[in-house]
GUZA-756336 format. One record per atom (N, C-alpha, C): x, y, z; residue in one letter. Coordinates in steps of 0.05 Angstrom, whole numbers, plus 5000, padded with zeros to 4 digits. Each point is the difference from the previous one (the first is absolute). Example, Ala and Ser with C-alpha at 12.3 -4.5 7.8 and 13.67 -1.06 7.14 Angstrom:
2
526448865156A
498250245000A
501850245000A
499350214986S
501650245001S
498550225014S
***
This chain:
500
121241827730X
500950255021X
498549695029X
501250115024X
500149915028X
497750225020X
498449984992X
498250285016X
500349965036X
500449705004X
498950015035X
502249865005X
502049905010X
501649935019X
500649995021X
500349785028X
501050105019X
501549945019X
501250115007X
502649955002X
502350065034X
501249805000X
500949965039X
503749974999X
500950034972X
502150025003X
500750184970X
502149964987X
501950034977X
498749844974X
499749984978X
498449784989X
500350114975X
500049784980X
500050104968X
496849834988X
499250204991X
497950014981X
500449844967X
498849904994X
500949864971X
497349964983X
500150044980X
497650054980X
499749804980X
498849734997X
500049834987X
498250024973X
501650094981X
499450114971X
498549854978X
500449715015X
498949774995X
497050045007X
499450105018X
496749905003X
499350324992X
500150124990X
499450274976X
498249734981X
497650414998X
497849844985X
500050214977X
498449974979X
499650204984X
497150075009X
501650374993X
497750235000X
498350064979X
498749964994X
498650044962X
496850005003X
499550204977X
497550004996X
499949944973X
496949834990X
500049884979X
497150094991X
499650124973X
497350104993X
499049804981X
497749994999X
498349834975X
501849994971X
500850174998X
501650104969X
503050014999X
501150004991X
503550014997X
500550294998X
501450095017X
501450255016X
502750084999X
500750135010X
502450165003X
500450165020X
502350045012X
500850175024X
499950204992X
498850265014X
500150304988X
500850135020X
499649915022X
501150115033X
498949865018X
502349915013X
499449825034X
501550085019X
499750055028X
501150065015X
497749775032X
503249965014X
498549945018X
501750155027X
498050045026X
501650115019X
498349875024X
502849985015X
499249895027X
500750135022X
498650045028X
500950245023X
499549885020X
501849965017X
499850035025X
500650165031X
498150045015X
499650175019X
501049945015X
500250105029X
500749865021X
497350195016X
499449725027X
498749965013X
499150365018X
503050114998X
499050345008X
500350164976X
499649884977X
501450174981X
501750175003X
501749925012X
502350225003X
502849924983X
500949744984X
499949984978X
498449804971X
501050054974X
498749884977X
502249874994X
499349754981X
501949994974X
498149894985X
500450104969X
499850004973X
501049834983X
499549974985X
500849904962X
497950074984X
500050094977X
499850004970X
501649994979X
498249854993X
501649824966X
498750164980X
499950114982X
498250084981X
501449854963X
498449964984X
501749874978X
497750174980X
500849984973X
498450154981X
500149814974X
498150084985X
501549814975X
501750004983X
501249854987X
503049884992X
499649814979X
502249964987X
500849854974X
498649575010X
499750045023X
499849705010X
497549985030X
500049825006X
497549985027X
502250005020X
497950195017X
501649895032X
498749835013X
502249935025X
497849725006X
501550155031X
496849935024X
500750215026X
500949605014X
500849995023X
499949815024X
499050145031X
499149894996X
500850105043X
499749795024X
501249955016X
500049845026X
496750085012X
499349765006X
497850065015X
500650045034X
498850055012X
500050135035X
497349995009X
500249895031X
498149955016X
499650285000X
497749905026X
498450405007X
502550085013X
499650215004X
502150165022X
497650065029X
500950015022X
498950005022X
500350185021X
502550214983X
500050185012X
500450274983X
498650195001X
501250254976X
497849854980X
499850224976X
499249964967X
502149854987X
498149934982X
502149934974X
497649894971X
499950134989X
498450114974X
502749884974X
497649904981X
501749894972X
498650134972X
499350124987X
499850144979X
501949904974X
497349844982X
501450004975X
497950044980X
501150164992X
497650184970X
500950124967X
499149994978X
500850074979X
498350034980X
501150014972X
498650054979X
502149864984X
497749874972X
499849794994X
499150034972X
502449984972X
497850074986X
500549754976X
497850024978X
500749754969X
501050064990X
501449854987X
502150114983X
499450094976X
501450234992X
499450234982X
501749864975X
501549735001X
501249944977X
500449695004X
499149884976X
500349755009X
502149904969X
500049805009X
502249824968X
500849714997X
499349894985X
499549734994X
501649984968X
502349915005X
501949914977X
497549774975X
500049944976X
498149914980X
502649874980X
499049804992X
501949814975X
500849815009X
502149974998X
501249715003X
500049965039X
499449714996X
499149945032X
497350075012X
500849925023X
497350135024X
499450205013X
499050214988X
500250255012X
499450095028X
502150095012X
500750035024X
499950345007X
497850065021X
500950315006X
501950095015X
501850224995X
500950105009X
499850295014X
501450005023X
499550115032X
500250364984X
499050064985X
499950314985X
498750145019X
502650334999X
499450235022X
499950194988X
499150334999X
501150164990X
501550145036X
501650224983X
500750095032X
499150005028X
495850234990X
499250005017X
497049924983X
497750005023X
496850044984X
499050234994X
502650155016X
497850264994X
500250054981X
498550234985X
500250124979X
502550194985X
500950195030X
502350134992X
500450015025X
503350094996X
501750035036X
499950305000X
500550175019X
500550235002X
502850155009X
500350214998X
503250074995X
499350295012X
501450055025X
500150245021X
502150144984X
500050394993X
501750184998X
500150185017X
501150065015X
500250195023X
501850245004X
499150135007X
503350325008X
498750145011X
502950215006X
498750145026X
499250334985X
498450085014X
499150284999X
502650235012X
498850214990X
502350235009X
499349985023X
498149985020X
499750055028X
501349685012X
501149904982X
500149725019X
498749794992X
496850035005X
498449784996X
500149784979X
500449755005X
498949784968X
498050084995X
500049914965X
497350004987X
501349724983X
497349944993X
499349684988X
498850094971X
501149774989X
497549944976X
500849705000X
497349974985X
499649604999X
499849934963X
501549834998X
499549904971X
499849744999X
497249894977X
498849754993X
501849884970X
501949715012X
501049984979X
498449664988X
498650154982X
498949634989X
501349734994X
499149775005X
501149805005X
498749844968X
501649924984X
499349914981X
499149745001X
498049834985X
499049904998X
499249764981X
500349714995X
499249984978X
496849884996X
499049914975X
497850034995X
498949735027X
497550025011X
498849755019X
499249794984X
500550044978X
498849744978X
501549914983X
501449774996X
500250054969X
503149764991X
501949894987X
501849944994X
502150114987X
503049995016X
501850074983X
503249854998X
501049934980X
502149875008X
502350105015X
500849885005X
503150105018X
503649854996X
500650125008X
503149954989X
501550015017X
503249885007X
501650015015X
501550234997X
500650175010X
501850324991X
502250045009X
501449715026X
501649985009X
499850285023X
502350105005X
500550205021X
498450244987X
500050124981X
497850134980X
503050294993X
501849884991X
501350164984X
498950004975X
502150284980X
498050064979X
500649814981X
503049814996X
499949674984X
498049975008X
500449805027X
498549805007X
497050074989X
498450224995X
497250115001X
500549934962X
501950064989X
499750034975X
499749614986X
501649975017X
501349624990X
495949875001X
498250055017X
497649895016X
497650094991X
500550224981X
498150024979X
497650105025X
499750235016X
498249985015X
497750244992X
500050074975X
497750244993X
497149804998X
498750205013X
497349905001X
498749845026X
502649925018X
500049735018X
501150075022X
499649855019X
500849975031X
503850004996X
501250015007X
502050005009X
500849895022X
501449715015X
500549935024X
502750075007X
500850285023X
502650014997X
501049925033X
502549905000X
500949985028X
503150095004X
499650225010X
502050195007X
500650045017X
502149755015X
500549975017X
502950205016X
500650084978X
501750245000X
498550215011X
498150105002X
499250255016X
497149875023X
499549844995X
498149835021X
500249815022X
500750025019X
500849815017X
497449975014X
499050105027X
498550015021X
497850284994X
500650144978X
499150244998X
501450054972X
498650164980X
501550074976X
501050315000X
501950064992X
500150295000X
498050104964X
499850205014X
496149994988X
501250084974X
500850425010X
501250104981X
501549834972X
502449785009X
501349934978X
497549854983X
498549725028X
498649904981X
498150144973X
498050225007X
498450134985X
501850184981X
503050104999X
501150224982X
500749824990X
502149764999X
501549764984X
497349884988X
499849855025X
498349704991X
496950014985X
499450125009X
497150034996X
499750214970X
501050165001X
500850274983X
500749784970X
502549895006X
500949744978X
497649824983X
498149965021X
498149814998X
498650124979X
499250205014X
498350204978X
501050134975X
501850055001X
502050034972X
498449824982X
501549825005X
500449664988X
496750074997X
498850055000X
495549895003X
499649895015X
500449835032X
499049945013X
497950025005X
497549985016X
497950055013X
499249995027X
501949775010X
500649975027X
502349915010X
501150015021X
502949835006X
498349895034X
501549754996X
499649845022X
502849945016X
500249995024X
503350145013X
500149725026X
501849854992X
500949875023X
502850015015X
500849965017X
502249955012X
499849785032X
502049875003X
499849895018X
498849985035X
501050305005X
499050055024X
498050305004X
499549984980X
497950224988X
497450065025X
498850215008X
498450085019X
498250214997X
501850104975X
499150304997X
500250154975X
498350134987X
501850124973X
502050295012X
499150055018X
501250225012X
497950294983X
500450184992X
497950275002X
501750294993X
498450134988X
500450254986X
501550215034X
501650155002X
500050095022X
496550155020X
500450135010X
497850055024X
500050195011X
502850085004X
500250255012X
502450224986X
499450194983X
502250204986X
500250195019X
500750135009X
501850185016X
500850254980X
499050234997X
500150154982X
502150235021X
501750094988X
502150135016X
498750295005X
500050114966X
499050214993X
497750144998X
498249875007X
496650084997X
499649794978X
496849964989X
498449894989X
502750004961X
500050154995X
500450134972X
503649764998X
500849865027X
503249815002X
499349735001X
496249975008X
499549754999X
500049854971X
501649705003X
500249904973X
497449864991X
499849954973X
497749984984X
499349695022X
497549984998X
499449775016X
500249794974X
500849775019X
500649744977X
497749834999X
500049834978X
497949794980X
500149785026X
498449825000X
500449865006X
501749654977X
500350304976X
501849654982X
496750114982X
502649884966X
498349864981X
499049945001X
500149715008X
497749784994X
499349895030X
498449824999X
498549805020X
503149825017X
499550025015X
502049795015X
499549865025X
501449664991X
497449805023X
502649965004X
500449875028X
501249755010X
499649825009X
501349724991X
499549775003X
501949845018X
499349815016X
502149895019X
501349854980X
503149935004X
502150034984X
500449664996X
498849895012X
499249684992X
498449984979X
498350195007X
498649924974X
500550064976X
500750315001X
501750084972X
502349774994X
500949825009X
502449884991X
498449774987X
496849985009X
499749724987X
498650154973X
500050164996X
497450184982X
503149994974X
502250135017X
501749994984X
501349824980X
500549765013X
499649724991X
497649884977X
498450165008X
497550004978X
499850034977X
501750215012X
499550234964X
501749784987X
503550005005X
501849834989X
498949854988X
498849725010X
499549824991X
496949944981X
498850155007X
498550064974X
500250024973X
499149934980X
500050154976X
498350104992X
498150035016X
498150324989X
499350165025X
499050124990X
500250345021X
498249835027X
501550145021X
498950055022X
498250145015X
497750055008X
497850195002X
499650045027X
499950165012X
498050095027X
497450044991X
497749915022X
497750064991X
499550285038X
498950184985X
501650175028X
495850165007X
499549935030X
498549985008X
498950335028X
499150035013X
499350155021X
498250234994X
500150265018X
498650215005X
500650275001X
498850144984X
501050285004X
500750075031X
498049985013X
498950125023X
500249625018X
499849955018X
501149765019X
498150015022X
498249855006X
498649915021X
501549905025X
498750135029X
503150045014X
497849945026X
501249805015X
499349735034X
501150275016X
498850015013X
501250145032X
499249855030X
501349975019X
499949875014X
501450135030X
498549925021X
501950025024X
499649785020X
501749895014X
499949915019X
500950035028X
498849975020X
500350105032X
501349835020X
501849915012X
499449865022X
501150065027X
498849945012X
499850195029X
501249735017X
501850145015X
501749875020X
501949754998X
500449874973X
502349874990X
499350104969X
502749844983X
499549924979X
499349674981X
497650044987X
498749764995X
501749924975X
499949804992X
500249984977X
497749984980X
501950224985X
497150164978X
500449934978X
498049824992X
500349974963X
496249944996X
500450164983X
497150214995X
499849824979X
497649884990X
497449954976X
497750134999X
499650345002X
497449994995X
498049944971X
498349895008X
498349934970X
498650224990X
499549934979X
497950234989X
498350165017X
498749835005X
497250135013X
501950145030X
501449995002X
500950065034X
501650364986X
499750074984X
501250224978X
496650294991X
501350205007X
497950174998X
501550144972X
498550064980X
500750134979X
499850305004X
501950234984X
499950195009X
500650244971X
498450054983X
501350134976X
500750264994X
503350115000X
500450295001X
498950144971X
498850195005X
500250104972X
501250245000X
501150084992X
501850354986X
498950134982X
499150055002X
498250224986X
502250314995X
499250104969X
502950305000X
499950084978X
500650234997X
497750144980X
503150024976X
502849915008X
502250044986X
501949805014X
501249794976X
501449835014X
502650045012X
500249885018X
501249975033X
500849715009X
501550125021X
501149635014X
499250075029X
498749725006X
498749955036X
503449895010X
501050365008X
503349885012X
500649905025X
497450025022X
500649835018X
497149955006X
499349695015X
497849814999X
500949865028X
498049995020X
500549785024X
497250095009X
500149645022X
498549945009X
500249945020X
498350005026X
499149885028X
498549945010X
500249865019X
498249875008X
499649965036X
497750165004X
499550065032X
498249795017X
501549875014X
497549795019X
499450165030X
497549974999X
499650025026X
501649895030X
501249754999X
501949855017X
502250045000X
502250184976X
501449884997X
501550435001X
501250095021X
500350295000X
501750064976X
502149914980X
501650074986X
499250044968X
500250134982X
499649894967X
502350084991X
500549794979X
502650024983X
499550094979X
500450234986X
500250064965X
501349744984X
498149984981X
500749864985X
499250144969X
503849994986X
499550154979X
498549844971X
499250104992X
498350024960X
501649984974X
500449814989X
501750154969X
497950234995X
502150164987X
498950174978X
499549974976X
498050265000X
499949824966X
498450334987X
500050054969X
498550174996X
497050085003X
498750295004X
497550135005X
498249784981X
497550115008X
498249934970X
500649635001X
500249905024X
500349834997X
498549795026X
500149664998X
498449905029X
501549835011X
500750015021X
501249765022X
499449985018X
499749644992X
498349765005X
501349955021X
498750045032X
501649955018X
498349805023X
500849785009X
498949715008X
501350055031X
498950045025X
499750025035X
500149815015X
500649845001X
499249725020X
497650125038X
498949834985X
497950205023X
500049945024X
500650235014X
499349925033X
497750205012X
498349915020X
497550005012X
501650335021X
497450194987X
500750255024X
502650064998X
499850074966X
502750124989X
499650234982X
502450195004X
498550304983X
503250024976X
499849834976X
502050194985X
499750234994X
503350144997X
499450234989X
501850004974X
500250174979X
501350024971X
500650244998X
502250094997X
502050305006X
500649924969X
499850274983X
501750044978X
500550324991X
502349984989X
501350314986X
500049944969X
498550224978X
500249974976X
500950234994X
501049974966X
502050314997X
499349944962X
498350224993X
500950184972X
503249974993X
500349854970X
502749974987X
500150344982X
502950085010X
500550354997X
501650004986X
501450124987X
501950054983X
502149895005X
502949884989X
501349785009X
499949845012X
497849874999X
499049785017X
499350075030X
500850175007X
498950165030X
496849965010X
500549965018X
496449965017X
499050255003X
496650015003X
500250365005X
496849965003X
499150165023X
496849955005X
500849775018X
500649915023X
499749785027X
497250035005X
498749874996X
498249915017X
499949705022X
498450045028X
500249785014X
497249965009X
499749765006X
497449845012X
500349825019X
498549995019X
499049705013X
497950015004X
499849665001X
497549915004X
499949765016X
497950065019X
500049765022X
496649884996X
499649785000X
498249804990X
500449735020X
497449895007X
499649745004X
498949834976X
502649844999X
499549874976X
497449855002X
498049834974X
497549854997X
500849834979X
502549914992X
500249824986X
500250134971X
499450084987X
500350214975X
499350255000X
502550185005X
498850324998X
502450144990X
498850254987X
501050234978X
501150205021X
502550174995X
500950254999X
500450084983X
499550305001X
499850204977X
501450225008X
503049924990X
501450245006X
499450244984X
500850315008X
500150134985X
497050134991X
498649815010X
496950074987X
497350195010X
501350125022X
498250145022X
498749835008X
497550155027X
499650344999X
501750075016X
500350205000X
502450175009X
498550155022X
498449995005X
498550245024X
500449805029X
499350225017X
500649935033X
497249785003X
501149775027X
497349834995X
498749904989X
502349844972X
499049914976X
500049725005X
501949895014X
500449685018X
500749995023X
497749765018X
499450005017X
501549865015X
501750025034X
502749785007X
498949834998X
501649844993X
499949664997X
500449955025X
497849665005X
500049935022X
499849795000X
500049675011X
498649775000X
498649985021X
498549724990X
497949905014X
500050095036X
502049985006X
500550015028X
499850325002X
500850174987X
501350335004X
501550035005X
502649765000X
502950084983X
500550124978X
501950355008X
500750174979X
501849985008X
502650264977X
502250105012X
499750274987X
502550065008X
499750365002X
501850034974X
499450204978X
501350094981X
501750305000X
502449984992X
501150264994X
499850134977X
501550224993X
499550254983X
501149824977X
499350114979X
500049954972X
500150204991X
499849944969X
500950244982X
497549954975X
497450254998X
498650004978X
498249705010X
499749955027X
497549714990X
499250075026X
497649845007X
498649985028X
500749755008X
499150085020X
500749815029X
498250025017X
496649815001X
499149975012X
497850235003X
499550145016X
499550294999X
500750334994X
503149885003X
501950214993X
500350024965X
501450304993X
500350004967X
502850105007X
502449944987X
502650104994X
500950134980X
499750305004X
499250044968X
503550045011X
499949994956X
503350124980X
500650275004X
500650165004X
499050314988X
501850074981X
499950194993X
502150104969X
499550375002X
500850214991X
500650175007X
499050184972X
498650104986X
499249954971X
499750315003X
501150024972X
499750314989X
497650054989X
498850294986X
497450134993X
499649834975X
501049764986X
498849904980X
500149695011X
500449965031X
499449755010X
502649764999X
502150074983X
502249904997X
500949965032X
502249695003X
501449995021X
502350125001X
500250155023X
503250055005X
501249975022X
500049795027X
500849905003X
497249755023X
501849765007X
499649865020X
499950055029X
497950085015X
499950145029X
499749895018X
499749714995X
500049715020X
500049774992X
501349805010X
498949774994X
502149825013X
498449735004X
501749845008X
500749704979X
502549985010X
501349714982X
500550064967X
501450195002X
500650194971X
501150185002X
502549995020X
502450094996X
501649884986X
499949824984X
502649904980X
498650084970X
497750115006X
498650004967X
500950344999X
498950195019X
498750274995X
502250195011X
496550125017X
501450215011X
500549915039X
500350214999X
499349955044X
499850285002X
500950175027X
500250205000X
501350325002X
501449914974X
501850214993X
499250094971X
500750315005X
499250164972X
497350035004X
498550025026X
496850064995X
500150305005X
498550214988X
499050245007X
499150075022X
500450215019X
498250095027X
497950014996X
497649795018X
497150104990X
498450185026X
501950015015X
498450075024X
502550105027X
499350135022X
501550145025X
499549835015X
499349735004X
499249815022X
502449884995X
501450075033X
502049624999X
498849765001X
500749824991X
500049735001X
500149875029X
498849905012X
500749895029X
501749835011X
499649794963X
502149825011X
502350014984X
499850234976X
502150074987X
500850335007X
501549995033X
501050305004X
501150224979X
501749834988X
501750104989X
498150094972X
498950004990X
499050024970X
497950235016X
500450344984X
498550205007X
496450074994X
499549714991X
497749984974X
498049825006X
497650004998X
498249774988X
498350074979X
499449794985X
498650014974X
497549975013X
497850104982X
497249885012X
498649934967X
499149775003X
497650024975X
497449904997X
498550024970X
497849895003X
500149734986X
496949875008X
499349734983X
498150094991X
499949874969X
497750054984X
499249694993X
496950024998X
499749754986X
500349984960X
498149914996X
501149904962X
497350274986X
498550035021X
498850334989X
501250285005X
502449935014X
500950335014X
498850075017X
499149835017X
498950115019X
502449965025X
499450125023X
501750085023X
498449735021X
502849875009X
498349745028X
501049985018X
498249955010X
500450105035X
503249815014X
502350135016X
501449924999X
501250115023X
501649775016X
501850055028X
504049874992X
500250205018X
503049955000X
501849975032X
501449904995X
502149985026X
501049894992X
502950135021X
502649924996X
501249765005X
501149824996X
500449765007X
502850015011X
501549825011X
502549965025X
502150064973X
501850045015X
502750074993X
500049774968X
500149845007X
501549804994X
498149974966X
497150084996X
499350004992X
499150264978X
501650194999X
499850214995X
499950084970X
500149844997X
499849964958X
497449994991X
498149995025X
497749994985X
497550275008X
498950104984X
498850245014X
497749955019X
***
């Protein structure tokens, strides 16, 4: 962009892309983009007009490349430039072995996430919508071992029968259903199913312009209530990995020329390591190529405790700097509960990191249930740990986070968690046997289970924030011994009405 030009008459502005420079971050080990955003905001001296752009890219079959035109400093108004994101170590690595020099394949799953989500929605009799969310696990290959690989053509049953795929990997080039993206339903139900029926243990997919495999349906709108919702679709019967088309062509030539079978050495990790960074330019767009060293990174281990198997379906990081008024949320990969995710954060002085997470248990038919959320703020010390869902759960258990200079940030409400000296309970109505009947207050859970519908009247006092409701519900907080805990409740503003 040209952020500031002095004009005395009509003029033509030409941007010289030959002067563009790479916009990139490289960490001490090999990583892949999980989520990256670039934001530019230009505000006039009077504040009467503003112009901004935000470009975001996520995980794909290939690595994205960013370029920018550096600018000089503006003298009128303000200009801010933020480049931020997260990167993961490879979840899968592949190296063909056998005749010739081993050459790594740039192999990728459709996502580093442990599972994808699928939402189902329907309207109740009163016209209000209801939602439920399902978790779709991503099949994975072993993180260590050797497997033979064969050429399966486009993946028709006849081609697979000739290729003898049983017990190994099969490389497919289904260019009839995969261009920039694949027709995922056909890929899964026709080609991957045929490979599974023929005895393969995994599928490699390549096409000339492929950037994404696609995915199962994200949203089902159920016309006649929850019973009319379709069955939740699986991701497929086998692990699916993309490889660049040029590498696939070389591998096919090798398979056809070698007299002995070609094998692939498999590596990777069940849970990747994650690197996050945020860069802020004030007054101009700089030539931003960053190479943080290992000693410039703080390590945070996120431990997700759970009594039952589940999934962390929302996970994010934000960094607050005292001298920077805004903070941007960076999405992190989802993982199964009962696991630990290691996150490396580039060190900044006078900074507070906020990690937020939502996780739920696996219920019947792949649907998630019993959602919980927490937000944890901390000043990084080089090696830190966060234990999620591990308590304590009483008011005042966690002090407010402050840097050495006294800088702190406010925290909003969450559900079933504590922030500073405030505890935000998730409240249930129970019967005489202690069984849960309904969820009466929760934040960030509208896609999982209930909101304020179908809850029995608890009292005659109207809500000041929801005058159309002619009742309010009261509750008691009990500690582990069953004794009451002192509590103070207050009504939140209208936009926060889902929290008691």
